[in-house]
N, C-alpha and C positions, 0 to 999 in steps of 0.2 A: 579576531582574526576573519579570514575569509569565511564567508556561507555557503558552505556546498549542497548545489542539488543531487542529493546522492543519488538518485535515479540513473540521470543521465550524467554523471560524473563515471559512475560503471560501466554503463551504455559503451563511455567514450574509451575508457580503460581493455573493455574488453576487446572490443572491434582496434584497438589496436595490438593486442598481442594476437590477436587472430589475422589481422592485415600483416604485421612485419614477419610472422611465422610465415605466412604464405609466399611474400616475397622473399625470402631466403627458397623456398624452391623443397621448404621443410615441412615436418606436419607434427612434429614432435618435440617436447620439453624435458627438462629434466630439472630440481631443485633441492636445494639442501631443506629440510624440512627441523626445525630447531626447535618447534615447541612453543616461539612466541606471536606475539600479533602479526609480522613485519612478514613470516615465511608462510603463515596461515592462509591471511590474506592473497600474496602474491598465489600460492596455490588455488586457490578458492575462485580467483577470477580465470588461471589457465585453466581449471576445470569448464566453468562459463563461458568461454571460448574458444574450446577448441572441444574436448571428452577426456570423460576419467580414461578414456583407453589410448589418448595421446599423448599423458602426463604423469613420468616416473619421476620416485623421489629416494633421495638417497636420507639416512638419517645415522647421523655421527657423532654417539657420545664418547664422550673421555671417561671410561671407568665408571665408577658409581655416581658421579657428579651430578651425570644428566637425567637420570632415572624418569622424576617427574617429568619431564618434557617429554619425553620416550613416550610416556603413557598418553598424555594430550596428543601430544602427533597421530597414535594413532585413532584416538577417539576424533580427530578431525577425521583424519583420510578412510574411516569406516563412514560419516558422517555424508562426506565428498563421492563417497563409493569408488574409489580408487581400488584397480585389483592387485588383490595382495601382492600377486606376481611382480607390480609396478615397482616393488616397495625393496631397500636395500638396508637391511642396521650393518652399518659397521662399526665397532668398538675399537679407534682411532688408539687406544692407550701402547699397544704394540709399539705401534711406527711413533709414537711420540718419545715414547723410551726408545725404542732403537738412535732416535735422532738425537735426542739431547744428551741418548751415552758418548754418541761420536763425537759432538761436542766437545764433549770433556775430555776426553779422550786424546783430542789433537791441539788441547789448550785454549780452546775459539774462547772457551766464557770468560776468560779473565779480563775484565776490565776497571777502570779505576772505581765504579761504584758495583763494584761484587757483591759486597751484603747489603744492597740495599731491595728489601724485598718487596718495593713494587716492580723496582727493573726487571727482578726477576722473573716476575709473574706477569710484568707484558712479555715477555720474553717467550714465554713458553706459549701466551696464548697467541700471540703471533704464527708460532709455531704450529698450533692448533689449525688454524684460519686456513692458512698455506698448506696445509695436509687436505683436509677439506677439500680445496679447492681442486688438489690432485685428483683426486678421486674422481669427483663431482664433470672435471672436465675430460679425465680418464670415460666416464662413464655416457655422455655425452657424445664421443668420438663412435662408442661402439653405438651405439643407437641411434645414426644422424639424426641428434637432436638440438636444439641449442638450450644455454644455459640460461636456468630463468632467474633475475638476479630478486631480494628482496630489499635494495637500500631506500627509503625516504629523503625527501627532501633535508630533512633536519641534520641525517646522519650525514649528507652530502656537504650541509655548508659548513658543518662543524667538525668535517674532514674524523668524523668517528667511526674506524674503518679501518681494518690492515689492507696495506697496500698489496696488492696481490694474492691478495685473500679473499675475504667475505666480500670485499668489495667488486671483484673480476666478473663480470658474466656476459654474456649478447647482448642480452634484454634487460632493461627495468621498469616494470608497470608501475612504483610507487615514486619513481624520482619526481612529479609532479607534487607530492602529498606529505604536506607536513607531519610529524607524526601524531601529534592530537588529531588529525585530520582522518588519520588509518582509524581511528578505533571506529567512529561513526559507520564510515565503511565494513567495516568490517562486520560490524552490529549487523550494518543491512545484508552482507550475505551472510548472515546463519552460524558465523563463526562459531563454535562455544562456550559459554561462560568463563569457563575455568583458564581458557587462552586471554581473555577478556581481561581478565582479571589481576595477572600475574603480572609480577614487575619485571619490568625489560628490563634484561638484561645480556649482555653480551656473550654470556658461559662463560667467561676467559678465566674462571677463577670462585671454587666452592663460597657462596655470598657475598658476590661481585652485582652490583648494581648497575645501571646505565646514571641510573641520578646520580645514585653515591659517590659516583667518580666523577660525574660531572661540579659537581657542587652546587646545583640547579637543577630547575625542573625540567621538566618536558615545556610544560604548558607557558612557562618564563623566555626558553626557550624560544618556542614557535614564536612569542609576540617578540622578540626582541628581532628574528630574521626575518618577519611576515616585515617588520617596518622595514629596517636596515634594507631588503631583497627586493622588494617590491613596491615598499609606498616611498622608498631611496629619503625618508630619515634620519636626522643626524643623531647623533647619542642625546646630546639639548632637548629635542623633539618628542623621544622616546620617551626622557624624564617627565618631559609636561605630561604624558599622555597616565602617568601616575606609578611610570616603572622604579625600581629606586637606583639610584646611582650607582651603588654596589652591584647588583643584578645587568643593569648595561655594560658595566665595565668587564664583569668576569664572562659575558657570553660573546662581546667582541673581541677580546684580550683572546680567549680560546682559537676564535676563527681565526684570525689574525696570526696566529701560531699555528694554523694548520691551513694555509692558505696554498704554500707549497706544495702540498696535495694533490691540489690540479692543475698541476700544472708538470706535474710530469712523467717519460723522463725529458727532464729541462735541453733543447736543441741548441746544436753552435752556429754560429752566421754561417751564411755563405762563403764558398771561399772566394777568393782574391783573385781574375781574371788578368791574365796577361791586357 
C-alpha cells in the first residue's frame, strides 16, 4: 500500500475543502455524523479548513440502534468545539416507520424474495440512508451550505453505498483515500480512540459490520483495489504478490457486480438528424 505523508496530505485536503467551498460563493458545510471513522475524519478536516462556526451537523439515529454512535459523535463535537446550536439530533424512526407502513399498505413490498431476511434488511437500510439525505440536503438549503460527504475510495470502488442516499453530496474530501488510509489521517487529526477502534458499519441493521457483509477485510480490499486501479495489475500478478486467489476473486467480483453504480443514470444516444 501507499505510504502517505500525513501532514502534507491533510494540508492538501484542508485546502481542497476551503477552496472548493469558497469557489461556490458559500462559506458553510453540513454533514451527517454517524459515529464512525469516515464522518469523524470529514468533520475534523472541515473544522480545520473552515472553522467550527461554519460547520453544521446532523445526527440521525434510528430508534435505539445507534445510541453508542451518538455518544461518540457528541464526544467528537465537544473535542472539535463545534457549537451545540449547530448540531441537530433527529431520530428518523417515525419517518422510517411511516414510509415502510405506506409501502406495505400499497402492496409495494411483494417480491419473489419477500421472505429473504437479508433483502428486507437491505431495503430498510436503503430507506434509512435516503431519508437521512433528505434531511441533510434540506438543512443545507436552509443554511445556504454545501453537503460534505464521507465516502472513501474503497467504498467508491466497491460501490458500497446507497444510490441517492449516503453517496449523495456536494463535496467528497475522502474520495482519494482508501479505507485503511483514513485511519492514520484520523489519528493524526486527533479523532478520539473510541471512534478509531469501533468496527466499521453502515448502521443498516443491529450488529451489521462492513467486513462481515463483504466476507473480506478492508486491508485485503485495499491491497487488491490499489493493485487493480493504481498499479494496473492483473489478478495473477496480485496473487504473485501474496494475495490468495479466493480473496482476489471475491473482491474483483464485488467490483464487477457494482460497476454499474458508477455510470448512473445511463444516458441514451443522441437522436438521429435528417
